[in-house]
C-alpha positions as CSV (number, residue, x, y, z in Angstrom):
1,M,46.8,23.5,-9.7
2,A,48.4,26.5,-8.0
3,P,52.0,25.7,-7.1
4,S,51.8,27.6,-3.9
5,G,49.2,25.2,-2.6
6,S,46.3,27.5,-2.2
7,N,44.4,29.9,-4.5
8,K,43.4,33.6,-3.8
9,R,40.4,34.6,-6.0
10,S,39.2,38.0,-6.7
11,C,36.0,38.8,-4.8
12,P,33.2,39.7,-7.3
13,S,31.4,42.9,-6.5
14,Q,28.4,42.3,-4.4
15,P,24.7,43.5,-4.4
16,T,23.4,45.3,-1.6
17,P,22.2,42.7,1.0
18,A,18.7,41.7,0.6
19,P,16.2,39.8,2.9
20,P,16.5,36.0,2.9
21,S,15.9,34.4,-0.4
22,K,17.2,31.5,-2.2
23,R,20.7,32.3,-1.4
24,Q,19.9,32.8,2.3
25,Q,17.2,30.8,4.1
26,R,16.1,29.8,7.5
27,A,15.2,26.2,8.3
28,P,12.1,25.5,10.3
29,A,12.3,26.1,14.1
30,T,13.7,23.5,16.2
31,D,11.5,21.3,18.4
32,D,12.1,23.6,21.6
33,G,11.4,26.8,19.5
34,D,15.2,27.9,19.5
35,D,15.7,28.4,16.0
36,G,18.4,31.1,16.5
37,D,18.9,33.4,19.6
38,D,19.7,37.1,19.5
39,A,23.5,36.2,19.3
40,A,22.7,34.3,16.0
41,R,20.6,36.9,14.6
42,G,23.4,39.4,15.0
43,H,25.3,37.4,12.5
44,F,23.1,38.8,9.5
45,H,24.3,42.2,10.0
46,D,26.7,43.0,7.0
47,S,29.2,45.7,7.5
48,G,30.7,45.1,4.2
49,F,34.4,45.1,5.1
50,W,35.0,41.5,4.1
51,R,34.9,42.8,0.4
52,D,38.6,43.7,0.9
53,A,39.8,40.3,2.0
54,P,41.2,37.7,-0.5
55,V,38.7,34.7,-1.3
56,L,40.9,31.7,-0.3
57,T,40.3,28.3,-1.5
58,G,42.3,25.0,-2.1
59,S,43.9,24.3,-5.3
60,T,42.6,20.7,-6.5
61,K,40.2,20.2,-9.3
62,F,38.7,16.8,-10.4
63,A,36.3,15.5,-13.1
64,P,32.9,16.1,-11.7
65,L,30.9,13.1,-10.2
66,A,28.0,11.9,-12.2
67,D,26.0,11.1,-9.2
68,C,26.9,14.4,-7.4
69,K,24.7,17.5,-7.9
70,N,23.6,18.9,-4.6
71,I,26.0,19.0,-1.6
72,L,25.0,19.9,1.8
73,V,28.0,21.2,4.1
74,T,27.2,21.4,7.7
75,G,28.8,24.1,10.0
76,G,29.5,25.9,6.5
77,A,30.0,29.2,8.2
78,G,32.8,27.9,10.4
79,F,36.4,27.6,9.8
80,I,37.3,24.5,7.8
81,A,34.0,24.0,6.3
82,S,33.9,27.6,5.0
83,W,37.3,27.0,3.2
84,V,35.5,23.7,1.6
85,V,32.5,25.7,0.7
86,R,34.3,28.4,-1.1
87,H,36.5,25.9,-2.8
88,L,33.6,23.7,-4.1
89,T,31.3,26.5,-5.0
90,L,34.0,28.4,-7.2
91,T,35.8,25.3,-8.5
92,Y,32.7,23.4,-9.4
93,P,30.0,25.5,-10.9
94,H,27.9,22.6,-11.8
95,Y,27.6,21.5,-8.1
96,N,24.9,23.2,-6.0
97,I,26.5,24.0,-2.6
98,V,24.1,24.4,0.6
99,S,25.8,25.8,3.6
100,F,23.8,24.8,6.7
101,D,24.9,26.5,10.0
102,K,23.3,27.3,13.4
103,L,25.7,30.5,13.5
104,D,27.2,29.8,16.9
105,Y,29.4,32.3,18.6
106,C,32.4,31.2,16.6
107,A,30.9,31.1,13.0
108,S,30.7,34.1,10.8
109,L,28.6,34.8,7.6
110,N,31.7,36.8,6.5
111,N,33.5,33.6,5.7
112,T,31.1,33.0,2.8
113,R,29.6,36.4,1.9
114,C,31.8,36.6,-1.1
115,L,29.7,33.7,-2.5
116,S,26.2,35.4,-2.2
117,A,26.1,36.4,-5.9
118,Q,27.1,32.8,-7.0
119,P,24.0,30.9,-8.5
120,N,25.3,27.6,-7.2
121,F,25.5,28.7,-3.5
122,T,22.8,28.9,-0.8
123,F,23.1,29.4,2.9
124,V,20.5,27.9,5.2
125,H,20.2,28.9,8.9
126,G,19.6,25.8,10.8
127,D,20.6,23.3,13.6
128,I,21.8,19.7,13.1
129,T,20.0,18.7,16.4
130,S,16.6,19.7,14.9
131,P,15.1,16.7,12.9
132,P,12.6,18.9,11.1
133,S,15.3,21.4,10.1
134,V,17.5,18.7,8.8
135,Q,14.8,16.9,7.0
136,A,13.6,20.2,5.2
137,V,16.9,21.1,3.9
138,L,17.6,17.6,2.7
139,R,14.3,17.4,1.0
140,T,14.1,20.9,-0.3
141,H,17.5,20.8,-1.9
142,A,17.4,17.1,-3.0
143,I,20.7,16.6,-1.3
144,D,22.7,13.7,-2.6
145,T,26.1,14.4,-0.9
146,V,26.7,15.5,2.8
147,L,29.9,16.8,4.2
148,H,29.4,16.9,8.0
149,F,31.7,19.4,9.7
150,A,29.3,20.9,12.2
151,A,30.6,20.1,15.8
152,Q,31.5,21.5,19.2
153,S,35.4,21.2,18.9
154,H,37.2,23.6,21.5
155,V,38.6,21.0,23.9
156,D,39.1,23.5,26.8
157,L,35.3,23.9,27.1
158,S,34.6,20.2,27.0
159,F,35.9,19.7,30.4
160,G,33.4,22.4,32.0
161,N,30.2,21.0,30.4
162,S,30.4,18.0,28.2
163,Y,26.7,17.9,27.6
164,E,26.9,20.5,24.8
165,F,29.6,18.1,23.1
166,T,27.3,15.1,23.4
167,T,24.2,16.9,22.3
168,T,25.8,18.5,19.1
169,N,28.5,15.9,18.2
170,V,26.6,12.7,19.0
171,Y,22.7,13.5,18.9
172,G,23.4,16.0,16.2
173,T,25.1,13.4,14.0
174,H,22.5,10.9,14.7
175,V,19.8,13.2,13.7
176,L,21.7,13.9,10.4
177,L,22.3,10.2,9.9
178,D,18.7,9.3,10.3
179,C,17.4,12.1,8.1
180,A,19.9,11.1,5.3
181,K,18.9,7.5,5.7
182,N,15.3,8.4,5.0
183,C,15.8,11.2,2.4
184,G,16.1,8.7,-0.4
185,T,18.7,10.6,-2.4
186,L,21.9,10.1,-0.5
187,K,25.0,8.9,-2.6
188,R,27.6,9.7,0.0
189,F,27.9,10.9,3.6
190,I,31.4,12.2,4.6
191,H,31.8,12.5,8.4
192,V,34.6,14.7,9.5
193,S,36.3,13.5,12.8
194,T,39.5,14.1,14.4
195,D,42.7,12.6,15.1
196,E,42.1,12.9,18.9
197,V,39.9,9.9,18.8
198,Y,43.2,7.9,18.8
199,G,44.2,9.4,22.2
200,E,47.8,10.3,23.1
201,I,50.5,8.9,21.1
202,A,54.1,8.6,22.9
203,E,57.1,10.0,21.4
204,G,58.7,7.3,19.3
205,N,55.5,5.3,18.9
206,A,54.4,4.6,15.2
207,D,51.8,6.9,13.7
208,C,48.3,5.7,14.0
209,K,46.9,4.0,10.9
210,E,43.1,4.1,10.4
211,S,42.8,0.8,11.8
212,A,44.2,1.8,15.2
213,L,42.1,1.4,18.5
214,L,40.2,4.6,19.5
215,A,41.3,5.7,22.9
216,P,39.8,9.3,23.4
217,T,41.1,11.1,26.5
218,N,38.7,14.1,26.8
219,P,35.0,14.7,26.6
220,Y,35.4,16.3,23.1
221,A,37.4,13.3,21.6
222,A,35.0,10.9,23.4
223,S,31.9,12.7,21.7
224,K,33.5,12.4,18.4
225,A,34.5,8.7,18.8
226,A,30.9,8.2,19.7
227,A,29.7,9.9,16.6
228,E,32.0,7.7,14.7
229,M,30.3,4.6,16.0
230,L,26.9,5.9,15.1
231,V,28.3,6.6,11.4
232,H,29.6,3.0,11.4
233,S,26.5,1.5,12.6
234,Y,24.3,3.3,9.7
235,W,26.9,1.9,7.2
236,K,26.5,-1.7,8.5
237,S,22.9,-1.7,9.4
238,F,21.2,0.5,6.7
239,K,24.0,0.6,3.9
240,L,24.3,4.5,4.1
241,P,27.2,5.2,1.9
242,V,29.6,6.7,4.5
243,V,33.3,7.8,4.7
244,I,35.0,8.9,7.8
245,V,37.9,11.5,7.8
246,R,40.2,12.0,10.9
247,S,42.3,15.1,10.5
248,N,45.2,16.6,12.7
249,N,45.2,20.2,13.7
250,I,44.2,22.7,10.9
251,Y,45.0,26.4,10.9
252,G,44.9,29.4,8.8
253,P,42.6,32.4,8.0
254,H,39.0,32.5,9.1
255,Q,39.6,30.3,12.2
256,F,37.8,31.8,15.3
257,P,40.4,33.2,17.7
258,E,39.8,30.8,20.7
259,K,42.4,28.4,18.8
260,V,45.8,28.7,19.7
261,I,47.4,30.3,16.5
262,P,45.0,33.1,15.9
263,K,44.4,33.7,19.6
264,F,48.2,34.1,20.1
265,T,48.5,36.2,17.1
266,L,45.9,38.8,18.2
267,A,47.4,38.7,21.7
268,L,50.7,39.9,20.2
269,E,48.9,42.2,18.2
270,R,47.6,43.8,21.5
271,K,51.0,43.6,23.1
272,L,49.8,40.8,25.6
273,P,51.7,37.9,27.0
274,L,50.8,34.5,25.4
275,P,48.7,32.4,27.8
276,L,50.6,28.9,27.6
277,H,49.0,25.9,28.8
278,G,51.2,24.1,31.4
279,D,54.9,23.6,30.6
280,G,54.4,24.2,26.8
281,L,56.1,21.1,25.7
282,H,53.0,19.4,24.1
283,T,53.2,19.1,20.4
284,R,50.7,19.2,17.5
285,R,50.8,18.4,13.9
286,Y,49.5,21.5,11.9
287,L,48.1,21.4,8.4
288,F,47.3,24.7,6.6
289,A,43.7,25.2,5.6
290,S,44.2,25.1,1.9
291,D,45.8,21.7,2.2
292,A,42.8,20.5,4.3
293,A,40.3,21.8,1.6
294,D,42.3,19.9,-1.0
295,A,42.1,16.7,1.2
296,F,38.4,17.0,1.5
297,D,38.0,17.6,-2.2
298,T,40.2,14.6,-3.0
299,I,38.2,12.2,-0.6
300,L,34.8,13.6,-2.0
301,H,36.0,12.7,-5.7
302,R,38.3,9.8,-5.2
303,G,37.4,8.3,-1.8
304,T,35.9,4.8,-1.3
305,I,32.6,4.4,0.3
306,G,33.0,2.6,3.6
307,S,36.5,3.7,4.2
308,T,38.2,5.9,6.7
309,Y,41.0,8.4,5.8
310,N,43.6,10.1,8.1
311,V,44.5,13.6,7.1
312,G,47.9,14.3,8.3
313,S,50.8,17.0,8.3
314,S,54.5,16.5,8.4
315,D,55.0,19.6,10.6
316,E,54.9,18.8,14.3
317,V,55.4,21.9,16.6
318,S,55.5,22.3,20.3
319,N,53.7,25.2,21.9
320,L,56.8,26.7,23.1
321,R,58.3,26.6,19.6
322,L,55.1,28.0,18.2
323,C,55.3,30.9,20.7
324,T,58.9,31.6,19.4
325,M,58.0,31.5,15.8
326,L,55.0,33.9,16.5
327,L,57.3,36.4,18.1
328,Q,59.7,36.2,15.2
329,Q,56.8,37.0,12.9
330,Y,56.4,40.2,15.1
331,G,60.0,41.2,14.7
332,H,61.6,39.8,17.8
333,D,65.1,38.5,17.5
334,T,64.8,35.1,19.3
335,A,68.3,34.4,18.7
336,A,69.6,37.6,20.5
337,P,71.7,37.1,23.8
338,G,69.2,38.9,25.8
339,F,66.2,37.4,24.5
340,R,64.0,35.4,27.1
341,L,60.8,33.7,26.0
342,A,59.7,33.9,29.6
343,D,59.2,37.7,29.2
344,H,56.5,37.1,26.5
345,V,54.6,34.0,28.0
346,R,52.2,33.7,30.9
347,H,51.9,30.2,32.1
348,T,48.3,29.0,33.0
349,V,47.0,26.0,34.8
350,D,46.9,23.1,32.3
351,R,43.8,21.2,31.2
352,P,42.8,18.3,33.7
353,F,44.5,16.0,31.2
354,N,46.5,17.1,28.1
355,D,47.6,14.7,25.4
356,R,51.3,15.3,25.0
357,R,51.0,14.6,21.1
358,Y,48.9,13.0,18.3
359,A,50.2,11.4,15.3
360,V,48.5,9.9,12.3
361,D,49.6,8.1,9.2
362,A,48.1,9.6,6.0
363,T,49.4,7.0,3.7
364,R,45.9,6.2,2.6
365,L,45.0,9.6,1.6
366,R,48.2,10.2,-0.3
367,E,47.5,7.0,-2.3
368,L,44.5,8.9,-3.6
369,G,46.9,11.6,-5.0
370,W,46.8,14.3,-2.2
371,R,50.0,15.9,-1.0
372,Q,50.8,18.7,1.5
373,K,51.8,21.7,-0.3
374,V,52.2,24.5,2.3
375,G,54.9,24.1,5.0
376,F,54.4,25.4,8.4
377,E,56.6,28.4,8.2
378,D,54.9,29.7,5.1
379,G,51.4,28.9,6.2
380,L,52.1,30.5,9.5
381,R,53.3,33.8,7.9
382,R,50.2,33.8,5.6
383,T,48.0,33.3,8.7
384,V,49.7,36.0,10.7
385,A,49.3,38.5,7.8
386,W,45.7,37.7,7.6
387,Y,44.9,38.1,11.3
388,R,46.9,41.4,11.5
389,R,44.7,42.9,8.7
390,Y,41.2,41.3,9.4
391,G,41.2,39.4,12.6
392,E,40.0,42.1,15.1
393,R,37.0,42.8,12.9
394,W,35.9,39.5,11.3
395,W,33.8,38.2,14.3
396,G,33.1,41.6,16.0
397,D,34.8,42.2,19.4
398,V,37.0,39.4,20.2
399,G,38.7,41.0,23.3
400,K,37.3,38.6,25.8
401,V,38.5,35.6,23.8
402,I,42.0,36.8,23.5
403,E,42.6,38.4,26.8
404,G,41.3,35.5,29.0
405,A,43.1,32.2,29.6
406,F,39.7,30.4,29.9
407,P,37.0,32.5,28.5
408,V,33.6,30.8,28.4
409,V,30.4,31.1,26.4
410,V,27.0,32.0,28.0
411,G,23.9,32.4,25.7
412,G,25.9,32.2,22.7
413,V,28.2,35.1,23.9
414,V,31.8,34.8,24.9
415,V,32.4,36.4,28.3
416,S,35.3,36.6,30.8
417,E,35.6,34.4,33.8
418,G,34.7,37.3,36.0
419,E,31.5,38.1,34.3
420,S,30.5,34.3,34.2
421,E,30.6,34.3,38.0
422,S,27.4,36.4,38.1
423,Q,25.4,33.8,36.1
424,T,22.7,32.1,38.1
425,V,21.0,28.8,37.9
426,G,17.3,28.7,39.0
427,G,17.8,31.9,41.0
428,D,20.7,30.5,43.2
429,N,24.3,31.6,42.4
430,V,25.6,27.9,42.3
431,L,28.6,28.5,40.4
432,E,29.9,31.4,42.3
433,E,29.4,29.7,45.7
434,K,30.9,26.3,44.5
435,A,33.8,28.4,43.3
436,K,34.3,30.2,46.4
437,R,34.2,27.1,48.5
438,T,36.8,25.4,46.3
439,V,39.1,28.4,46.2
440,G,38.7,28.7,49.9
441,R,39.8,25.1,50.4
442,E,42.9,25.5,48.1
443,S,44.0,28.9,49.7
444,N,44.5,27.1,53.0
445,G,48.0,26.0,51.9
446,V,46.9,23.3,49.4
447,E,49.1,23.5,46.3
448,E,48.7,21.9,43.1
449,K,51.8,20.0,42.1
450,R,52.6,19.3,38.5
451,S,54.9,16.9,36.7
452,T,58.1,18.7,36.3
453,V,60.8,18.8,33.7
454,N,64.4,19.8,34.8
455,G,66.3,22.4,32.8
456,E,65.4,25.4,30.8
457,V,63.6,25.6,27.4
458,N,64.4,29.0,25.7
459,G,65.2,30.7,28.9
460,I,62.2,29.4,30.9
461,D,63.1,27.3,33.9
462,I,60.4,24.7,33.3
463,K,60.8,23.1,36.8
464,T,59.7,26.4,38.4
465,A,57.2,27.3,35.9
466,T,55.3,24.0,36.1
467,T,55.1,23.8,40.0
468,I,53.0,26.8,40.7
469,K,50.1,27.9,42.8
470,R,46.9,28.8,41.0
471,S,45.8,32.3,40.7
472,T,42.4,33.1,41.9
473,E,41.1,33.0,38.4
474,E,42.6,29.7,37.5
475,K,41.2,28.2,40.8
476,K,37.7,29.4,39.8
477,H,38.1,27.9,36.3
478,V,39.0,24.5,38.0
479,A,36.0,24.8,40.4
480,K,33.7,25.4,37.5
481,N,35.0,22.4,35.8
482,E,34.3,20.2,38.7
483,I,30.6,21.1,38.9
484,G,30.0,20.9,35.0
485,L,27.9,17.6,35.7
486,E,26.1,19.1,38.7
487,L,24.3,21.7,36.4
488,G,22.4,18.9,34.7
489,T,19.4,20.1,32.8
490,K,19.8,23.7,33.9
491,H,23.1,24.2,32.0
492,K,21.3,26.5,29.3
493,A,20.9,29.3,31.9
494,S,24.4,29.0,33.1
495,I,28.1,29.1,32.4
496,G,27.5,25.4,31.6
497,K,26.1,26.6,28.2
498,K,29.7,26.5,26.7
499,K,29.7,26.1,23.0
500,T,32.8,25.6,20.7
501,A,34.0,26.2,17.3
502,L,32.5,24.4,14.3
503,S,35.9,23.1,13.2
504,V,38.2,20.3,13.7
505,G,39.9,20.3,17.2
506,D,42.7,22.6,17.8
507,Q,44.7,23.5,21.0
């Protein structure tokens, strides 16, 4: 094992990109004919600059499993799954790794292009909500092991339109389970969930063990909890060999910059203020991606069928502290007498409900031999260095993701709130009119009152900062949230088509 906790491997020279072949395939069309829109097709353009990037993996290596040959990784072009795909492909050449991904806005084939010459790697473009696509990939590749990462995971977007979360996270998981049950070759199904299913954990309360009650507080977490219920039911009813994994926040290179660490890093790169939710006192536990890849590798090779494993970090950091640490990475002397964090932060309206903290007990995973190797300061330094060099190019233009407090996704493309106002539903500008009505009501002197915290944190007067009037843009954001359910089946033509990262939840 590498003592640093992660491996950097030289990227082999790559051949000129060729038409889809064994290494790159397209699954059968979905039932509604949507087997990949224009945004997804853009992912196949290869500019080649990824060749300069280090190939990042975990550091664990176990004896091969006798009953494991062909591994399907859903969401394999996303953040965490791509770390696992690279690690398994390069560490275990006797395993065949099949990366299955819809290529939503937050995915990138740059995450796994370094593997295109590897004989044990195949990419398949497909959607977990399409039974024909899932059945085809399972049967064509005789899949015996599934690592199910694919999910809508950006919590902010789940408040605006939870339908997409239910469709992907619940129905998509159901499709995958049922097809796996019927394929006849499956030996293990590892379902990737989130620590958010436990809900908010008050300061001073014990860390949640795997047996704790599930009490999700937002639509994203609720959809992941619902998916877990389906996984458990297939274990009990059909003896499907399942394992459930609940991880805290994971960060590192290759994460789409809608999540807090890469978003703030690229905002600083552009000399923009950091858009901080609410008072900034919420805390999260962060685990570097190489340690996460090691955790999934450990569970794959040593985990017990029918068990649940928490993946937990020892590094708990508030959003305010994160801002300070990032500013230090950019050369700011945050201990200087004249330094004010308030000069670098832009407070935004908070989520409708924002859990103060999560906390899981990872004792069961540590008993399998896993250990966290990368501390937060070291991991943050590595992450910032990667984004300063590659972040602005890895996914194409990410300006609207970085610059807006609440960017949205329409038709698989990230747009600003201003642009989204022009979206129509059935020819009627429903969103814009509803937003105008809501903003109009609030502009008549109605002011949002927030819970206040007396005193200052790093020079910010929290009491002042957290009792504020919404800006026009923030009011419109809330208005859109209020009508998420109103859009109904028309959401695909509107701002309601909000999609999220194929990764475990972040800010």
